C-alpha positions as CSV (number, residue, x, y, z in Angstrom):
1,M,-141.8,80.7,-108.8
2,V,-143.1,80.1,-105.2
3,D,-141.3,77.6,-103.0
4,G,-143.3,74.8,-101.5
5,P,-143.5,74.0,-97.9
6,R,-140.1,73.0,-96.4
7,P,-139.8,69.4,-95.2
8,R,-139.4,68.7,-91.5
9,R,-135.7,68.4,-90.6
10,A,-133.6,67.3,-87.7
11,Y,-130.1,68.5,-87.0
12,I,-127.8,66.4,-85.0
13,G,-124.6,67.5,-83.2
14,S,-121.7,65.2,-82.2
15,F,-118.2,65.1,-80.9
16,T,-115.7,64.8,-83.7
17,S,-112.9,64.2,-81.2
18,A,-114.7,60.9,-80.2
19,G,-115.4,59.8,-83.8
20,G,-118.6,61.8,-84.4
21,P,-119.5,62.9,-87.9
22,G,-119.9,66.6,-87.0
23,V,-123.3,68.1,-87.9
24,L,-125.9,65.8,-89.6
25,V,-129.1,66.8,-91.4
26,A,-131.9,64.3,-91.4
27,D,-135.4,64.1,-92.8
28,V,-138.2,63.6,-90.3
29,D,-141.1,61.3,-91.2
30,E,-144.4,63.3,-90.8
31,K,-146.3,60.4,-89.3
32,S,-143.8,58.3,-87.3
33,G,-141.1,60.9,-86.5
34,A,-138.5,58.5,-87.8
35,L,-135.2,60.0,-89.0
36,T,-133.3,59.5,-92.2
37,V,-129.9,61.0,-92.5
38,L,-129.3,63.1,-95.7
39,S,-125.9,64.6,-95.3
40,G,-123.3,66.0,-92.9
41,A,-120.5,68.5,-92.4
42,D,-117.4,68.0,-90.3
43,D,-115.8,71.4,-90.8
44,V,-116.4,72.5,-87.2
45,P,-114.7,70.4,-84.4
46,D,-116.9,69.1,-81.7
47,P,-120.2,70.8,-82.6
48,S,-121.8,69.5,-79.4
49,Y,-124.8,71.8,-79.3
50,L,-126.9,73.4,-82.0
51,A,-129.6,76.1,-82.3
52,L,-131.8,77.3,-85.1
53,A,-132.5,80.9,-86.1
54,P,-136.2,81.7,-85.7
55,D,-136.8,81.5,-89.5
56,G,-135.2,78.1,-89.6
57,R,-132.7,79.1,-92.4
58,T,-129.6,79.3,-90.3
59,L,-128.1,76.8,-87.8
60,Y,-125.6,77.8,-85.2
61,A,-123.2,75.4,-83.6
62,V,-120.8,75.7,-80.7
63,S,-117.3,74.2,-81.0
64,E,-116.8,72.6,-77.5
65,R,-113.1,73.0,-77.3
66,P,-110.8,74.8,-74.9
67,E,-110.4,77.5,-77.6
68,G,-114.2,77.8,-77.9
69,A,-116.0,79.1,-80.9
70,V,-119.4,79.4,-82.6
71,A,-120.2,78.8,-86.3
72,A,-123.2,79.4,-88.6
73,Y,-124.5,77.1,-91.3
74,R,-127.1,77.9,-94.0
75,V,-129.6,75.0,-94.0
76,T,-132.0,75.8,-96.7
77,G,-130.9,72.8,-98.7
78,D,-130.1,69.2,-98.0
79,R,-126.5,69.9,-96.8
80,P,-125.4,72.4,-94.2
81,E,-123.2,75.1,-95.7
82,L,-120.8,77.0,-93.5
83,T,-121.5,80.8,-94.0
84,G,-118.2,82.2,-92.8
85,P,-115.3,81.8,-90.3
86,Q,-115.9,80.7,-86.7
87,V,-116.1,83.4,-84.1
88,A,-114.1,83.0,-80.8
89,V,-116.1,82.8,-77.6
90,G,-115.2,81.6,-74.1
91,A,-113.6,78.2,-73.2
92,G,-115.5,75.0,-73.6
93,P,-118.9,76.3,-74.8
94,T,-121.7,73.7,-74.1
95,H,-124.9,75.5,-75.1
96,L,-126.2,78.4,-77.2
97,T,-129.4,80.3,-78.0
98,V,-130.5,83.1,-80.3
99,F,-131.5,86.2,-78.4
100,D,-132.0,89.9,-79.2
101,G,-130.0,90.0,-82.4
102,H,-127.2,87.8,-80.9
103,V,-126.1,84.3,-80.5
104,L,-125.4,83.7,-76.8
105,T,-123.0,80.9,-75.7
106,A,-122.7,79.3,-72.3
107,D,-119.0,78.8,-71.8
108,Y,-118.4,76.0,-69.3
109,G,-114.6,76.2,-69.2
110,S,-114.4,79.9,-68.5
111,G,-117.7,80.2,-66.5
112,S,-119.1,82.9,-68.8
113,V,-121.8,83.9,-71.3
114,T,-120.6,85.4,-74.6
115,A,-122.7,87.5,-77.0
116,V,-121.9,87.3,-80.8
117,P,-123.9,89.8,-82.9
118,L,-125.9,88.7,-85.9
119,R,-126.1,90.4,-89.2
120,P,-129.5,90.9,-90.9
121,D,-129.0,87.8,-93.0
122,G,-128.4,85.7,-90.0
123,T,-124.7,85.3,-90.4
124,L,-122.3,86.0,-87.5
125,G,-120.7,89.3,-86.9
126,P,-116.9,89.3,-87.0
127,A,-116.3,89.2,-83.3
128,A,-118.0,88.8,-79.9
129,S,-119.5,92.0,-78.6
130,G,-119.5,91.3,-74.9
131,T,-119.0,88.7,-72.1
132,L,-120.6,88.2,-68.7
133,R,-118.3,86.4,-66.4
134,H,-119.9,84.6,-63.5
135,A,-118.5,85.0,-60.0
136,A,-117.4,82.0,-57.9
137,S,-119.6,80.9,-55.0
138,G,-119.0,79.8,-51.4
139,S,-118.7,81.6,-48.1
140,A,-115.2,80.5,-47.2
141,P,-112.0,80.5,-49.3
142,G,-111.8,76.7,-49.2
143,D,-115.4,76.4,-50.1
144,R,-115.4,78.4,-53.3
145,R,-116.6,76.6,-56.4
146,Q,-115.6,77.8,-59.8
147,P,-118.4,79.0,-62.2
148,R,-119.4,76.5,-64.9
149,A,-122.0,78.1,-67.2
150,H,-123.9,75.3,-68.8
151,Q,-127.0,76.6,-70.6
152,V,-128.6,79.8,-71.8
153,V,-132.4,79.9,-72.6
154,S,-134.4,82.8,-74.0
155,D,-137.6,84.0,-72.3
156,P,-140.6,83.7,-74.7
157,S,-141.0,87.4,-74.6
158,G,-137.5,87.9,-76.0
159,R,-136.7,90.4,-73.2
160,R,-134.7,88.3,-70.9
161,F,-132.7,85.1,-70.9
162,L,-131.9,82.6,-68.2
163,G,-128.3,81.4,-67.5
164,V,-127.7,78.1,-65.7
165,D,-124.4,77.7,-63.8
166,L,-123.5,74.2,-62.5
167,G,-120.5,75.5,-60.5
168,T,-122.2,78.3,-58.6
169,D,-125.5,76.4,-58.0
170,S,-127.5,79.2,-59.4
171,V,-129.7,80.5,-62.2
172,R,-129.4,84.1,-63.5
173,V,-132.0,86.3,-65.1
174,C,-130.2,88.3,-67.7
175,A,-130.5,90.8,-70.5
176,V,-128.3,92.1,-73.3
177,E,-127.4,95.8,-73.0
178,D,-125.4,97.5,-75.8
179,G,-124.2,94.1,-77.0
180,V,-123.1,92.9,-73.5
181,P,-124.9,90.3,-71.4
182,V,-125.7,91.5,-67.9
183,A,-127.1,89.7,-64.9
184,L,-130.2,91.3,-63.4
185,H,-131.0,88.7,-60.7
186,E,-129.3,85.6,-59.4
187,T,-131.2,82.8,-57.7
188,A,-129.3,80.4,-55.4
189,L,-130.3,76.8,-55.5
190,R,-129.4,74.1,-53.0
191,P,-125.6,74.0,-52.5
192,G,-124.1,71.1,-54.3
193,S,-127.1,70.5,-56.5
194,G,-125.2,71.4,-59.7
195,P,-127.9,72.8,-62.0
196,R,-127.3,71.8,-65.6
197,H,-130.3,72.6,-67.8
198,L,-133.8,74.1,-67.4
199,A,-137.1,74.2,-69.3
200,L,-140.0,76.7,-69.0
201,H,-143.6,75.6,-68.4
202,P,-145.6,76.6,-71.6
203,G,-148.1,78.6,-69.6
204,G,-151.8,78.1,-68.8
205,P,-153.0,76.9,-65.4
206,G,-149.7,75.1,-64.7
207,G,-147.5,78.2,-65.1
208,P,-145.4,80.3,-64.6
209,Y,-142.8,77.7,-63.6
210,V,-139.3,76.9,-64.5
211,Y,-137.9,73.3,-64.1
212,V,-134.2,73.1,-63.3
213,L,-132.5,69.7,-63.7
214,N,-129.6,69.1,-61.3
215,E,-126.6,67.1,-62.6
216,L,-124.9,66.6,-59.2
217,S,-128.0,65.3,-57.5
218,P,-130.7,63.4,-59.5
219,T,-133.5,66.0,-58.9
220,V,-135.6,68.7,-60.6
221,T,-135.9,72.0,-58.7
222,V,-139.3,73.7,-59.4
223,C,-139.1,77.5,-59.4
224,R,-141.8,80.1,-59.8
225,W,-140.9,83.0,-62.1
226,N,-142.8,86.2,-62.4
227,A,-141.3,86.7,-65.9
228,P,-139.6,88.6,-67.3
229,D,-138.4,91.1,-64.7
230,G,-138.5,89.2,-61.4
231,P,-136.1,86.6,-59.9
232,L,-136.8,82.9,-59.7
233,E,-138.3,81.5,-56.5
234,P,-137.3,77.9,-55.7
235,L,-140.3,75.9,-54.4
236,G,-138.9,72.4,-53.9
237,E,-137.1,69.5,-55.4
238,T,-138.4,66.2,-56.9
239,P,-136.3,63.1,-57.5
240,V,-136.0,61.8,-61.1
241,L,-135.1,58.3,-60.0
242,P,-137.2,56.0,-57.8
243,E,-134.3,55.2,-55.4
244,A,-130.8,56.4,-54.8
245,P,-128.4,55.2,-57.6
246,E,-125.5,52.9,-56.8
247,G,-123.1,55.3,-58.5
248,D,-123.1,58.8,-59.9
249,A,-126.3,59.5,-61.9
250,Y,-125.5,62.7,-63.9
251,P,-128.9,63.8,-65.2
252,S,-128.5,65.6,-68.5
253,G,-131.5,67.0,-70.4
254,L,-135.2,67.8,-69.8
255,V,-138.2,68.9,-71.8
256,V,-141.8,69.8,-71.0
257,S,-144.8,68.6,-73.0
258,P,-146.5,71.3,-75.0
259,D,-149.7,70.9,-72.9
260,G,-147.7,71.4,-69.7
261,R,-148.8,68.1,-68.2
262,F,-145.5,66.2,-68.2
263,V,-141.7,66.7,-67.7
264,W,-139.3,64.2,-69.2
265,T,-135.7,63.9,-68.1
266,A,-132.7,61.9,-69.1
267,T,-130.1,60.5,-66.7
268,R,-126.7,59.2,-68.0
269,G,-125.4,57.0,-65.1
270,T,-128.6,54.9,-65.1
271,D,-129.4,55.2,-68.8
272,V,-133.1,56.0,-68.2
273,L,-135.7,58.5,-69.2
274,S,-138.0,59.7,-66.3
275,V,-141.6,60.7,-66.6
276,L,-142.8,63.3,-64.2
277,A,-146.4,64.6,-63.9
278,V,-147.0,68.3,-63.3
279,E,-149.2,68.7,-60.3
280,G,-149.9,72.3,-59.3
281,D,-146.7,73.9,-58.3
282,G,-144.8,70.6,-58.0
283,L,-143.9,67.4,-59.8
284,R,-144.5,63.7,-59.2
285,L,-142.2,61.0,-60.5
286,V,-144.4,58.5,-62.5
287,T,-141.9,56.0,-63.8
288,T,-138.6,55.5,-65.6
289,V,-137.9,53.6,-68.9
290,P,-134.6,52.6,-70.6
291,C,-133.2,55.3,-72.9
292,G,-132.5,52.9,-75.7
293,G,-128.7,53.3,-75.5
294,H,-125.9,54.4,-73.3
295,W,-125.2,57.8,-71.8
296,P,-128.2,59.9,-72.9
297,R,-126.7,63.4,-73.3
298,A,-129.6,65.4,-74.6
299,L,-133.4,65.1,-75.0
300,T,-135.7,66.8,-77.5
301,Y,-139.5,66.7,-78.1
302,A,-141.5,67.5,-81.2
303,A,-144.9,66.4,-82.5
304,G,-145.4,63.6,-80.1
305,T,-141.9,62.2,-80.3
306,L,-139.0,62.2,-77.9
307,Y,-135.5,62.1,-79.4
308,V,-132.5,61.0,-77.3
309,A,-128.9,61.5,-78.3
310,N,-127.1,58.6,-76.7
311,E,-123.5,59.7,-76.7
312,R,-121.5,56.6,-75.7
313,S,-123.6,54.0,-77.6
314,G,-123.5,56.2,-80.7
315,D,-127.1,56.5,-81.7
316,V,-130.2,58.8,-81.7
317,T,-133.2,56.8,-80.5
318,W,-136.8,58.1,-80.7
319,F,-139.9,57.3,-78.6
320,T,-143.6,57.9,-79.1
321,A,-144.9,59.7,-76.0
322,D,-148.4,58.7,-74.9
323,P,-150.3,62.0,-74.6
324,L,-152.5,60.7,-71.7
325,T,-149.8,58.9,-69.5
326,G,-146.6,60.6,-70.8
327,L,-145.1,57.1,-71.1
328,P,-142.4,56.9,-73.9
329,V,-142.5,53.8,-76.1
330,R,-139.3,53.1,-78.2
331,S,-140.0,53.5,-81.9
332,G,-136.6,53.4,-83.7
333,S,-133.0,54.6,-83.9
334,I,-130.2,55.6,-86.2
335,E,-126.5,55.2,-85.7
336,V,-124.7,58.5,-84.9
337,P,-121.3,58.1,-83.2
338,A,-120.7,60.4,-80.2
339,A,-124.2,62.0,-80.6
340,S,-124.7,65.0,-78.4
341,C,-127.9,66.8,-79.3
342,V,-130.9,66.9,-81.7
343,V,-132.6,70.1,-82.9
344,L,-135.9,70.0,-84.8
345,H,-137.3,72.3,-87.5
346,D,-140.9,72.0,-88.3
């Protein structure tokens, strides 16, 4: 018997310590992008960020606790099924990616990147194989900032990955050698910018660029990258808000449209989404719109729809993105207490 095409699915992470349901599985409507929750699993505490295996059959989740861990779920059915015990990583992991036969985690609390090997069936190996510990920054003893690894992103070639560190104000170009993450280049960004997440331009006439969203200042740093072997070259910063906020802004997530024309960002302190137009080797802020809730922690795009995980209002809200203007128009939402991320499988 031949299996039919798999339905589109969304996987939602949340903070169980704040009343979240753990990991949720939702159906995605083919036409509208609307979500309908099917089931959930709460056997991993604080699964704040998720990542899918390339074949879409296994879902990986960090456990964002001081005693950090990563877990694997089989997601071939309607309910996520834990495939084995959690594997210890660094403290407070906030992000993860699948890279070169490993799951890599960005460990915010310990300022490190941990590699956990994968078995051929996609399940986790019994223990982490190596750790890259970031070094503190600053030129004087009183000026040294502690490393705070916040994100790891695979290069499309699969040869390198990028590690974002909020504490050292830098982005590292890395590889995995003999199971151990190693830094090949480190690019310093503006001191105090606090880079949080980045996204790569999809290529074409607008590339090769990397867009780095800064949490401690509401800007995006545009970098040129001669991937995969060269370092990043910062070109300039673009504000994501039309004017200085009255309080702390805390930008959180960003995505790039598949055609490379727009960059969307989310900012928590102001509860807005920003639309930026790609113009040559720079960006231009077009407008901002309300995020549909409070404290947008993560932003995801798929098939013309933007999904926002609004952590403090406890919802996932989706927007239809106009392909010509980039303007997001609110389309719907579902209740998800302490929502932290949305991952799509097509």
